[in-house]
DOLO-188729 format. One record per residue: residue number from 1; residue in three letters; x, z, y of N, C-alpha, C, O in turn. Coordinates in steps of 0.05 Angstrom, whole numbers, always signed. Each point is the difference from the previous one (the first is absolute). Example, Ala and Ser with C-alpha at 12.3 -4.5 7.8 and 13.67 -1.06 7.14 Angstrom:
% residues 2
{nr=1 | rest=ALA | n_xx=+264 | n_zz=+156 | n_yy=-114 | ca_xx=-18 | ca_zz=+0 | ca_yy=+24 | c_xx=+18 | c_zz=+0 | c_yy=+24 | o_xx=+21 | o_zz=+13 | o_yy=+0};
{nr=2 | rest=SER | n_xx=-28 | n_zz=-27 | n_yy=+21 | ca_xx=+16 | ca_zz=+1 | ca_yy=+24 | c_xx=-15 | c_zz=+14 | c_yy=+22 | o_xx=+10 | o_zz=+4 | o_yy=+22};
% end
This chain:
% residues 98
{nr=1 | rest=MET | n_xx=+104 | n_zz=-1 | n_yy=-7 | ca_xx=-2 | ca_zz=+16 | ca_yy=-25 | c_xx=+21 | c_zz=+23 | c_yy=+2 | o_xx=+23 | o_zz=-5 | o_yy=+6};
{nr=2 | rest=ALA | n_xx=-32 | n_zz=+29 | n_yy=-11 | ca_xx=+17 | ca_zz=+23 | ca_yy=+0 | c_xx=+2 | c_zz=+11 | c_yy=-28 | o_xx=-19 | o_zz=-1 | o_yy=-16};
{nr=3 | rest=ASP | n_xx=+42 | n_zz=+12 | n_yy=+10 | ca_xx=+3 | ca_zz=+12 | ca_yy=-27 | c_xx=+18 | c_zz=+25 | c_yy=+3 | o_xx=+16 | o_zz=+2 | o_yy=+19};
{nr=4 | rest=GLU | n_xx=-19 | n_zz=+16 | n_yy=-38 | ca_xx=+16 | ca_zz=+24 | ca_yy=+0 | c_xx=+6 | c_zz=+7 | c_yy=-29 | o_xx=-15 | o_zz=-6 | o_yy=-18};
{nr=5 | rest=ILE | n_xx=+38 | n_zz=+19 | n_yy=+15 | ca_xx=+7 | ca_zz=+11 | ca_yy=-26 | c_xx=+4 | c_zz=+30 | c_yy=+4 | o_xx=+15 | o_zz=+8 | o_yy=+18};
{nr=6 | rest=PHE | n_xx=-28 | n_zz=+8 | n_yy=-34 | ca_xx=-1 | ca_zz=+29 | ca_yy=+4 | c_xx=+19 | c_zz=+13 | c_yy=-20 | o_xx=+6 | o_zz=-11 | o_yy=-21};
{nr=7 | rest=GLU | n_xx=+3 | n_zz=+36 | n_yy=+28 | ca_xx=+18 | ca_zz=+15 | ca_yy=-17 | c_xx=-17 | c_zz=+11 | c_yy=-24 | o_xx=+5 | o_zz=-7 | o_yy=-23};
{nr=8 | rest=SER | n_xx=-23 | n_zz=+25 | n_yy=+28 | ca_xx=-16 | ca_zz=+11 | ca_yy=-21 | c_xx=-26 | c_zz=+11 | c_yy=+11 | o_xx=-1 | o_zz=+20 | o_yy=+14};
{nr=9 | rest=GLU | n_xx=-21 | n_zz=-34 | n_yy=-20 | ca_xx=-26 | ca_zz=+9 | ca_yy=+8 | c_xx=-18 | c_zz=-3 | c_yy=-25 | o_xx=-2 | o_zz=-21 | o_yy=-12};
{nr=10 | rest=ILE | n_xx=-10 | n_zz=+44 | n_yy=+3 | ca_xx=-15 | ca_zz=+0 | ca_yy=-25 | c_xx=-30 | c_zz=+0 | c_yy=+6 | o_xx=-9 | o_zz=+15 | o_yy=+17};
{nr=11 | rest=TYR | n_xx=-5 | n_zz=-32 | n_yy=-31 | ca_xx=-29 | ca_zz=-3 | ca_yy=+2 | c_xx=-12 | c_zz=+7 | c_yy=-27 | o_xx=+10 | o_zz=-8 | o_yy=-21};
{nr=12 | rest=THR | n_xx=-31 | n_zz=+24 | n_yy=+21 | ca_xx=-15 | ca_zz=+5 | ca_yy=-24 | c_xx=-24 | c_zz=-18 | c_yy=+0 | o_xx=-18 | o_zz=+2 | o_yy=+17};
{nr=13 | rest=LEU | n_xx=+17 | n_zz=-20 | n_yy=-36 | ca_xx=-22 | ca_zz=-20 | ca_yy=-2 | c_xx=-19 | c_zz=+8 | c_yy=-23 | o_xx=+9 | o_zz=+10 | o_yy=-21};
{nr=14 | rest=THR | n_xx=-34 | n_zz=-15 | n_yy=+25 | ca_xx=-21 | ca_zz=+5 | ca_yy=-20 | c_xx=-11 | c_zz=-27 | c_yy=-9 | o_xx=-10 | o_zz=-16 | o_yy=+16};
{nr=15 | rest=ASP | n_xx=+11 | n_zz=+12 | n_yy=-43 | ca_xx=-11 | ca_zz=-25 | ca_yy=-10 | c_xx=-30 | c_zz=+1 | c_yy=-4 | o_xx=-13 | o_zz=+21 | o_yy=+7};
{nr=16 | rest=ASP | n_xx=+1 | n_zz=-42 | n_yy=-17 | ca_xx=-29 | ca_zz=-2 | ca_yy=-3 | c_xx=-11 | c_zz=+21 | c_yy=-19 | o_xx=-24 | o_zz=+7 | o_yy=+1};
{nr=17 | rest=ASN | n_xx=+41 | n_zz=+4 | n_yy=-19 | ca_xx=-9 | ca_zz=+20 | ca_yy=-19 | c_xx=+5 | c_zz=+28 | c_yy=+10 | o_xx=-5 | o_zz=+20 | o_yy=-14};
{nr=18 | rest=GLY | n_xx=+14 | n_zz=-17 | n_yy=+39 | ca_xx=+5 | ca_zz=+27 | ca_yy=+11 | c_xx=+27 | c_zz=+11 | c_yy=-7 | o_xx=+6 | o_zz=+24 | o_yy=+6};
{nr=19 | rest=VAL | n_xx=+12 | n_zz=-39 | n_yy=-19 | ca_xx=+26 | ca_zz=+9 | ca_yy=-8 | c_xx=+19 | c_zz=-3 | c_yy=+24 | o_xx=+2 | o_zz=-21 | o_yy=+12};
{nr=20 | rest=GLU | n_xx=+12 | n_zz=+43 | n_yy=-5 | ca_xx=+19 | ca_zz=+0 | ca_yy=+22 | c_xx=+28 | c_zz=-6 | c_yy=-10 | o_xx=+9 | o_zz=+10 | o_yy=-21};
{nr=21 | rest=SER | n_xx=+6 | n_zz=-26 | n_yy=+36 | ca_xx=+28 | ca_zz=-6 | ca_yy=-6 | c_xx=+16 | c_zz=-1 | c_yy=+26 | o_xx=-11 | o_zz=-8 | o_yy=+21};
{nr=22 | rest=ASP | n_xx=+36 | n_zz=+17 | n_yy=-22 | ca_xx=+17 | ca_zz=-1 | ca_yy=+24 | c_xx=+16 | c_zz=-26 | c_yy=+1 | o_xx=+10 | o_zz=-9 | o_yy=-20};
{nr=23 | rest=PHE | n_xx=-9 | n_zz=-2 | n_yy=+45 | ca_xx=+15 | ca_zz=-24 | ca_yy=+5 | c_xx=+18 | c_zz=+4 | c_yy=+24 | o_xx=-7 | o_zz=+14 | o_yy=+19};
{nr=24 | rest=GLU | n_xx=+30 | n_zz=-27 | n_yy=-19 | ca_xx=+18 | ca_zz=+1 | ca_yy=+22 | c_xx=-2 | c_zz=-25 | c_yy=+16 | o_xx=+1 | o_zz=-22 | o_yy=-11};
{nr=25 | rest=LEU | n_xx=-3 | n_zz=+25 | n_yy=+37 | ca_xx=-2 | ca_zz=-23 | ca_yy=+18 | c_xx=+28 | c_zz=-12 | c_yy=+3 | o_xx=+19 | o_zz=+14 | o_yy=+7};
{nr=26 | rest=ILE | n_xx=-16 | n_zz=-40 | n_yy=-12 | ca_xx=+26 | ca_zz=-13 | ca_yy=+3 | c_xx=+0 | c_zz=-20 | c_yy=+23 | o_xx=+21 | o_zz=-10 | o_yy=+7};
{nr=27 | rest=GLY | n_xx=-44 | n_zz=+4 | n_yy=+4 | ca_xx=+0 | ca_zz=-18 | ca_yy=+23 | c_xx=-28 | c_zz=-7 | c_yy=+10 | o_xx=-20 | o_zz=+3 | o_yy=-15};
{nr=28 | rest=THR | n_xx=+19 | n_zz=-12 | n_yy=+39 | ca_xx=-26 | ca_zz=-10 | ca_yy=+12 | c_xx=+5 | c_zz=-27 | c_yy=+13 | o_xx=+22 | o_zz=-6 | o_yy=+9};
{nr=29 | rest=VAL | n_xx=-43 | n_zz=-9 | n_yy=-7 | ca_xx=+1 | ca_zz=-26 | ca_yy=+14 | c_xx=-26 | c_zz=-2 | c_yy=+15 | o_xx=-21 | o_zz=+6 | o_yy=-11};
{nr=30 | rest=GLU | n_xx=+22 | n_zz=-15 | n_yy=+35 | ca_xx=-24 | ca_zz=-6 | ca_yy=+15 | c_xx=-3 | c_zz=-30 | c_yy=+1 | o_xx=+18 | o_zz=-14 | o_yy=+8};
{nr=31 | rest=LEU | n_xx=-42 | n_zz=+4 | n_yy=-15 | ca_xx=-5 | ca_zz=-28 | ca_yy=-1 | c_xx=-29 | c_zz=-5 | c_yy=+11 | o_xx=-19 | o_zz=+11 | o_yy=-11};
{nr=32 | rest=GLU | n_xx=+17 | n_zz=-26 | n_yy=+32 | ca_xx=-26 | ca_zz=-7 | ca_yy=+12 | c_xx=-16 | c_zz=+26 | c_yy=+6 | o_xx=-24 | o_zz=+0 | o_yy=-4};
{nr=33 | rest=GLY | n_xx=+38 | n_zz=+20 | n_yy=+15 | ca_xx=-14 | ca_zz=+25 | ca_yy=+8 | c_xx=-6 | c_zz=+19 | c_yy=-22 | o_xx=-13 | o_zz=+21 | o_yy=+5};
{nr=34 | rest=VAL | n_xx=+21 | n_zz=-27 | n_yy=-29 | ca_xx=-5 | ca_zz=+18 | ca_yy=-23 | c_xx=+26 | c_zz=+11 | c_yy=-11 | o_xx=+20 | o_zz=-15 | o_yy=-2};
{nr=35 | rest=THR | n_xx=-19 | n_zz=+41 | n_yy=-4 | ca_xx=+25 | ca_zz=+11 | ca_yy=-11 | c_xx=-3 | c_zz=+2 | c_yy=-30 | o_xx=-20 | o_zz=+9 | o_yy=-11};
{nr=36 | rest=TYR | n_xx=+41 | n_zz=-18 | n_yy=-2 | ca_xx=+2 | ca_zz=+0 | ca_yy=-29 | c_xx=+22 | c_zz=+19 | c_yy=-9 | o_xx=+20 | o_zz=+3 | o_yy=+14};
{nr=37 | rest=TYR | n_xx=-24 | n_zz=+11 | n_yy=-36 | ca_xx=+18 | ca_zz=+20 | ca_yy=-9 | c_xx=+11 | c_zz=-7 | c_yy=-28 | o_xx=-16 | o_zz=-8 | o_yy=-18};
{nr=38 | rest=ALA | n_xx=+42 | n_zz=+10 | n_yy=+14 | ca_xx=+12 | ca_zz=-4 | ca_yy=-26 | c_xx=+8 | c_zz=+28 | c_yy=-11 | o_xx=+14 | o_zz=+15 | o_yy=+14};
{nr=39 | rest=LEU | n_xx=-23 | n_zz=-9 | n_yy=-38 | ca_xx=+5 | ca_zz=+26 | ca_yy=-12 | c_xx=+10 | c_zz=-2 | c_yy=-28 | o_xx=-7 | o_zz=-19 | o_yy=-14};
{nr=40 | rest=ILE | n_xx=+23 | n_zz=+38 | n_yy=+5 | ca_xx=+9 | ca_zz=+2 | ca_yy=-27 | c_xx=-9 | c_zz=+27 | c_yy=-12 | o_xx=-3 | o_zz=+19 | o_yy=+16};
{nr=41 | rest=PRO | n_xx=+0 | n_zz=-17 | n_yy=-42 | ca_xx=-7 | ca_zz=+26 | ca_yy=-11 | c_xx=+22 | c_zz=+20 | c_yy=+7 | o_xx=+24 | o_zz=-6 | o_yy=-3};
{nr=42 | rest=TYR | n_xx=-32 | n_zz=+29 | n_yy=+11 | ca_xx=+19 | ca_zz=+21 | ca_yy=+9 | c_xx=+12 | c_zz=+14 | c_yy=-25 | o_xx=-14 | o_zz=+7 | o_yy=-18};
{nr=43 | rest=THR | n_xx=+40 | n_zz=-4 | n_yy=+19 | ca_xx=+14 | ca_zz=+16 | ca_yy=-20 | c_xx=+22 | c_zz=+15 | c_yy=+14 | o_xx=+12 | o_zz=-9 | o_yy=+20};
{nr=44 | rest=GLU | n_xx=-6 | n_zz=+33 | n_yy=-29 | ca_xx=+22 | ca_zz=+16 | ca_yy=+11 | c_xx=+27 | c_zz=-9 | c_yy=-10 | o_xx=+20 | o_zz=+8 | o_yy=+11};
{nr=45 | rest=ASP | n_xx=-20 | n_zz=-25 | n_yy=-32 | ca_xx=+25 | ca_zz=-10 | ca_yy=-11 | c_xx=+10 | c_zz=-23 | c_yy=+18 | o_xx=-10 | o_zz=-22 | o_yy=-1};
{nr=46 | rest=GLU | n_xx=+30 | n_zz=+28 | n_yy=+18 | ca_xx=+11 | ca_zz=-19 | ca_yy=+19 | c_xx=+13 | c_zz=-24 | c_yy=-14 | o_xx=+3 | o_zz=-21 | o_yy=+12};
{nr=47 | rest=ASP | n_xx=+5 | n_zz=+24 | n_yy=-37 | ca_xx=+13 | ca_zz=-22 | ca_yy=-15 | c_xx=-19 | c_zz=-18 | c_yy=-14 | o_xx=+8 | o_zz=-21 | o_yy=-11};
{nr=48 | rest=ALA | n_xx=-34 | n_zz=+28 | n_yy=+11 | ca_xx=-20 | ca_zz=-16 | ca_yy=-14 | c_xx=-4 | c_zz=-27 | c_yy=+15 | o_xx=-2 | o_zz=+0 | o_yy=+25};
{nr=49 | rest=GLU | n_xx=+3 | n_zz=-21 | n_yy=-40 | ca_xx=-4 | ca_zz=-27 | ca_yy=+13 | c_xx=-29 | c_zz=-8 | c_yy=-4 | o_xx=-11 | o_zz=+1 | o_yy=-21};
{nr=50 | rest=VAL | n_xx=-1 | n_zz=-9 | n_yy=+44 | ca_xx=-27 | ca_zz=-10 | ca_yy=-1 | c_xx=+1 | c_zz=-29 | c_yy=+9 | o_xx=+10 | o_zz=-7 | o_yy=+22};
{nr=51 | rest=GLU | n_xx=-20 | n_zz=-11 | n_yy=-39 | ca_xx=+2 | ca_zz=-28 | ca_yy=+6 | c_xx=-25 | c_zz=-12 | c_yy=+12 | o_xx=+1 | o_zz=-22 | o_yy=+12};
{nr=52 | rest=GLU | n_xx=-23 | n_zz=+37 | n_yy=-13 | ca_xx=-25 | ca_zz=-11 | ca_yy=+11 | c_xx=-11 | c_zz=+20 | c_yy=+21 | o_xx=+5 | o_zz=+24 | o_yy=-2};
{nr=53 | rest=TYR | n_xx=-18 | n_zz=-35 | n_yy=+21 | ca_xx=-13 | ca_zz=+16 | ca_yy=+20 | c_xx=-29 | c_zz=-10 | c_yy=+4 | o_xx=-7 | o_zz=-22 | o_yy=-8};
{nr=54 | rest=ILE | n_xx=-9 | n_zz=+39 | n_yy=+20 | ca_xx=-27 | ca_zz=-8 | ca_yy=+6 | c_xx=-3 | c_zz=-5 | c_yy=+30 | o_xx=+15 | o_zz=+11 | o_yy=+16};
{nr=55 | rest=VAL | n_xx=-34 | n_zz=-27 | n_yy=-9 | ca_xx=-5 | ca_zz=-7 | ca_yy=+28 | c_xx=-29 | c_zz=+8 | c_yy=+6 | o_xx=-18 | o_zz=-9 | o_yy=-14};
{nr=56 | rest=LEU | n_xx=+14 | n_zz=+24 | n_yy=+35 | ca_xx=-27 | ca_zz=+8 | ca_yy=+8 | c_xx=-3 | c_zz=-6 | c_yy=+30 | o_xx=+19 | o_zz=-1 | o_yy=+15};
{nr=57 | rest=ARG | n_xx=-44 | n_zz=-3 | n_yy=-8 | ca_xx=-7 | ca_zz=-6 | ca_yy=+28 | c_xx=-10 | c_zz=+26 | c_yy=+14 | o_xx=-16 | o_zz=+15 | o_yy=-12};
{nr=58 | rest=GLY | n_xx=+24 | n_zz=-11 | n_yy=+36 | ca_xx=-10 | ca_zz=+23 | ca_yy=+16 | c_xx=-26 | c_zz=-7 | c_yy=+13 | o_xx=-3 | o_zz=-22 | o_yy=+12};
{nr=59 | rest=GLU | n_xx=-17 | n_zz=+40 | n_yy=-14 | ca_xx=-26 | ca_zz=-4 | ca_yy=+13 | c_xx=-9 | c_zz=+27 | c_yy=+10 | o_xx=+13 | o_zz=+21 | o_yy=-4};
{nr=60 | rest=LYS | n_xx=-35 | n_zz=-21 | n_yy=+18 | ca_xx=-14 | ca_zz=+25 | ca_yy=+9 | c_xx=-25 | c_zz=+3 | c_yy=-17 | o_xx=-14 | o_zz=-19 | o_yy=-5};
{nr=61 | rest=ASP | n_xx=+9 | n_zz=+44 | n_yy=-3 | ca_xx=-25 | ca_zz=+5 | ca_yy=-14 | c_xx=-23 | c_zz=+5 | c_yy=+20 | o_xx=+4 | o_zz=-3 | o_yy=+24};
{nr=62 | rest=ASP | n_xx=-27 | n_zz=+10 | n_yy=-34 | ca_xx=-24 | ca_zz=+4 | ca_yy=+17 | c_xx=+4 | c_zz=+22 | c_yy=+20 | o_xx=-14 | o_zz=+1 | o_yy=+21};
{nr=63 | rest=ASN | n_xx=+32 | n_zz=+18 | n_yy=-27 | ca_xx=+6 | ca_zz=+22 | ca_yy=+19 | c_xx=+23 | c_zz=-5 | c_yy=+19 | o_xx=+8 | o_zz=+17 | o_yy=+15};
{nr=64 | rest=GLY | n_xx=+3 | n_zz=-42 | n_yy=-17 | ca_xx=+22 | ca_zz=-7 | ca_yy=+17 | c_xx=+27 | c_zz=+10 | c_yy=-10 | o_xx=+21 | o_zz=-2 | o_yy=+14};
{nr=65 | rest=GLU | n_xx=-20 | n_zz=+12 | n_yy=-39 | ca_xx=+25 | ca_zz=+9 | ca_yy=-13 | c_xx=+15 | c_zz=-24 | c_yy=-11 | o_xx=-12 | o_zz=-19 | o_yy=-10};
{nr=66 | rest=ASP | n_xx=+38 | n_zz=+20 | n_yy=+11 | ca_xx=+17 | ca_zz=-21 | ca_yy=-12 | c_xx=-1 | c_zz=+3 | c_yy=-31 | o_xx=+2 | o_zz=+22 | o_yy=-11};
{nr=67 | rest=ILE | n_xx=-7 | n_zz=-45 | n_yy=-2 | ca_xx=+0 | ca_zz=-1 | ca_yy=-29 | c_xx=+16 | c_zz=-24 | c_yy=-9 | o_xx=+5 | o_zz=-19 | o_yy=+15};
{nr=68 | rest=LEU | n_xx=+4 | n_zz=+19 | n_yy=-40 | ca_xx=+13 | ca_zz=-23 | ca_yy=-12 | c_xx=-18 | c_zz=-11 | c_yy=-22 | o_xx=-12 | o_zz=+15 | o_yy=-16};
{nr=69 | rest=VAL | n_xx=+8 | n_zz=-42 | n_yy=+17 | ca_xx=-17 | ca_zz=-13 | ca_yy=-19 | c_xx=+14 | c_zz=-23 | c_yy=-14 | o_xx=+19 | o_zz=-11 | o_yy=+10};
{nr=70 | rest=SER | n_xx=-29 | n_zz=+5 | n_yy=-34 | ca_xx=+11 | ca_zz=-23 | ca_yy=-15 | c_xx=-7 | c_zz=-26 | c_yy=+14 | o_xx=-20 | o_zz=-2 | o_yy=+15};
{nr=71 | rest=ILE | n_xx=+37 | n_zz=-18 | n_yy=-19 | ca_xx=-5 | ca_zz=-27 | ca_yy=+11 | c_xx=-12 | c_zz=-17 | c_yy=-21 | o_xx=+13 | o_zz=-6 | o_yy=-20};
{nr=72 | rest=ASP | n_xx=-39 | n_zz=-1 | n_yy=+24 | ca_xx=-14 | ca_zz=-15 | ca_yy=-20 | c_xx=+4 | c_zz=-30 | c_yy=+2 | o_xx=-2 | o_zz=-15 | o_yy=-20};
{nr=73 | rest=ASP | n_xx=+8 | n_zz=+5 | n_yy=+44 | ca_xx=+4 | ca_zz=-29 | ca_yy=+4 | c_xx=+28 | c_zz=-8 | c_yy=-9 | o_xx=+20 | o_zz=+10 | o_yy=+10};
{nr=74 | rest=ASP | n_xx=-19 | n_zz=-28 | n_yy=-30 | ca_xx=+26 | ca_zz=-8 | ca_yy=-12 | c_xx=+18 | c_zz=-13 | c_yy=+21 | o_xx=+24 | o_zz=+5 | o_yy=+0};
{nr=75 | rest=ASP | n_xx=-35 | n_zz=-22 | n_yy=+18 | ca_xx=+17 | ca_zz=-13 | ca_yy=+20 | c_xx=+12 | c_zz=+20 | c_yy=+19 | o_xx=+23 | o_zz=-2 | o_yy=+7};
{nr=76 | rest=GLU | n_xx=-39 | n_zz=+21 | n_yy=+2 | ca_xx=+10 | ca_zz=+21 | ca_yy=+18 | c_xx=+21 | c_zz=+16 | c_yy=-14 | o_xx=+21 | o_zz=+5 | o_yy=+12};
{nr=77 | rest=PHE | n_xx=-25 | n_zz=+3 | n_yy=-37 | ca_xx=+19 | ca_zz=+15 | ca_yy=-14 | c_xx=+26 | c_zz=-15 | c_yy=-3 | o_xx=+22 | o_zz=+11 | o_yy=+5};
{nr=78 | rest=ASP | n_xx=-23 | n_zz=-36 | n_yy=-14 | ca_xx=+24 | ca_zz=-16 | ca_yy=-4 | c_xx=+16 | c_zz=-4 | c_yy=+26 | o_xx=+24 | o_zz=+2 | o_yy=+0};
{nr=79 | rest=ARG | n_xx=-38 | n_zz=-6 | n_yy=+22 | ca_xx=+13 | ca_zz=-4 | ca_yy=+26 | c_xx=+15 | c_zz=+26 | c_yy=+8 | o_xx=+23 | o_zz=-2 | o_yy=+8};
{nr=80 | rest=VAL | n_xx=-35 | n_zz=+25 | n_yy=-11 | ca_xx=+12 | ca_zz=+25 | ca_yy=+7 | c_xx=+23 | c_zz=+7 | c_yy=-20 | o_xx=+21 | o_zz=+9 | o_yy=+9};
{nr=81 | rest=ALA | n_xx=-26 | n_zz=-13 | n_yy=-34 | ca_xx=+21 | ca_zz=+6 | ca_yy=-20 | c_xx=+25 | c_zz=-17 | c_yy=+4 | o_xx=+22 | o_zz=+10 | o_yy=-4};
{nr=82 | rest=ASP | n_xx=-26 | n_zz=-35 | n_yy=+12 | ca_xx=+23 | ca_zz=-17 | ca_yy=+6 | c_xx=+16 | c_zz=+11 | c_yy=+23 | o_xx=+25 | o_zz=-1 | o_yy=+0};
{nr=83 | rest=ILE | n_xx=-38 | n_zz=+12 | n_yy=+21 | ca_xx=+14 | ca_zz=+11 | ca_yy=+22 | c_xx=+16 | c_zz=+25 | c_yy=-9 | o_xx=+24 | o_zz=+2 | o_yy=+7};
{nr=84 | rest=PHE | n_xx=-36 | n_zz=+15 | n_yy=-22 | ca_xx=+14 | ca_zz=+24 | ca_yy=-10 | c_xx=+24 | c_zz=-9 | c_yy=-18 | o_xx=+21 | o_zz=+11 | o_yy=+3};
{nr=85 | rest=ASP | n_xx=-26 | n_zz=-30 | n_yy=-21 | ca_xx=+22 | ca_zz=-10 | ca_yy=-17 | c_xx=+24 | c_zz=-9 | c_yy=+17 | o_xx=+23 | o_zz=+6 | o_yy=-6};
{nr=86 | rest=ASP | n_xx=-29 | n_zz=-22 | n_yy=+27 | ca_xx=+22 | ca_zz=-9 | ca_yy=+17 | c_xx=+14 | c_zz=+23 | c_yy=+14 | o_xx=+25 | o_zz=+0 | o_yy=+1};
{nr=87 | rest=GLU | n_xx=-40 | n_zz=+19 | n_yy=+9 | ca_xx=+12 | ca_zz=+24 | ca_yy=+14 | c_xx=+17 | c_zz=+16 | c_yy=-19 | o_xx=+22 | o_zz=+7 | o_yy=+7};
{nr=88 | rest=PHE | n_xx=-32 | n_zz=-2 | n_yy=-31 | ca_xx=+15 | ca_zz=+16 | ca_yy=-19 | c_xx=+25 | c_zz=-15 | c_yy=-11 | o_xx=+20 | o_zz=+12 | o_yy=-5};
{nr=89 | rest=SER | n_xx=-22 | n_zz=-38 | n_yy=+2 | ca_xx=+23 | ca_zz=-16 | ca_yy=-8 | c_xx=+21 | c_zz=+0 | c_yy=+22 | o_xx=+24 | o_zz=+3 | o_yy=-7};
{nr=90 | rest=ALA | n_xx=-32 | n_zz=-5 | n_yy=+32 | ca_xx=+20 | ca_zz=+1 | ca_yy=+22 | c_xx=+13 | c_zz=+27 | c_yy=+1 | o_xx=+24 | o_zz=+2 | o_yy=+5};
{nr=91 | rest=ALA | n_xx=-40 | n_zz=+19 | n_yy=-8 | ca_xx=+11 | ca_zz=+28 | ca_yy=+0 | c_xx=+20 | c_zz=+4 | c_yy=-23 | o_xx=+21 | o_zz=+12 | o_yy=+4};
{nr=92 | rest=ALA | n_xx=-28 | n_zz=-22 | n_yy=-27 | ca_xx=+18 | ca_zz=+3 | ca_yy=-23 | c_xx=+26 | c_zz=-16 | c_yy=+4 | o_xx=+22 | o_zz=+9 | o_yy=-7};
{nr=93 | rest=PHE | n_xx=-24 | n_zz=-33 | n_yy=+19 | ca_xx=+23 | ca_zz=-16 | ca_yy=+6 | c_xx=+18 | c_zz=+15 | c_yy=+20 | o_xx=+25 | o_zz=+0 | o_yy=-4};
{nr=94 | rest=GLU | n_xx=-36 | n_zz=+11 | n_yy=+25 | ca_xx=+15 | ca_zz=+15 | ca_yy=+19 | c_xx=+14 | c_zz=+24 | c_yy=-12 | o_xx=+23 | o_zz=+7 | o_yy=+6};
{nr=95 | rest=GLU | n_xx=-37 | n_zz=+7 | n_yy=-25 | ca_xx=+11 | ca_zz=+23 | ca_yy=-13 | c_xx=+23 | c_zz=-8 | c_yy=-18 | o_xx=+20 | o_zz=+14 | o_yy=-1};
{nr=96 | rest=ASP | n_xx=-22 | n_zz=-37 | n_yy=-13 | ca_xx=+21 | ca_zz=-10 | ca_yy=-17 | c_xx=+25 | c_zz=-8 | c_yy=+16 | o_xx=+22 | o_zz=+3 | o_yy=-9};
{nr=97 | rest=ALA | n_xx=-27 | n_zz=-12 | n_yy=+33 | ca_xx=+22 | ca_zz=-9 | ca_yy=+17 | c_xx=+17 | c_zz=+23 | c_yy=+11 | o_xx=+23 | o_zz=-4 | o_yy=+8};
{nr=98 | rest=GLU | n_xx=-35 | n_zz=+28 | n_yy=-8 | ca_xx=+15 | ca_zz=+23 | ca_yy=+11 | c_xx=+19 | c_zz=+11 | c_yy=-19 | o_xx=+14 | o_zz=+20 | o_yy=+6};
% end
């Protein structure tokens, strides 16, 4: 399993209603050959605290382009969210120790 934490990478996501919103990538995890992305709503206010993040799965569309999709399977989502929670808790612990 590989994981990364990024400095600042912004994704513009479009919901089912066609509404676009910007999200900041805070980490990726690869599990069983699938890459999952953790994102938070993007804000220019560096002091804003965000307590929740979304998890999306990376896939290829019909044209071979990379896309991010919602995870519909509850077991898959829970398994991936647990990995991200562990990673972010460990990162926060290391940051507090410094």
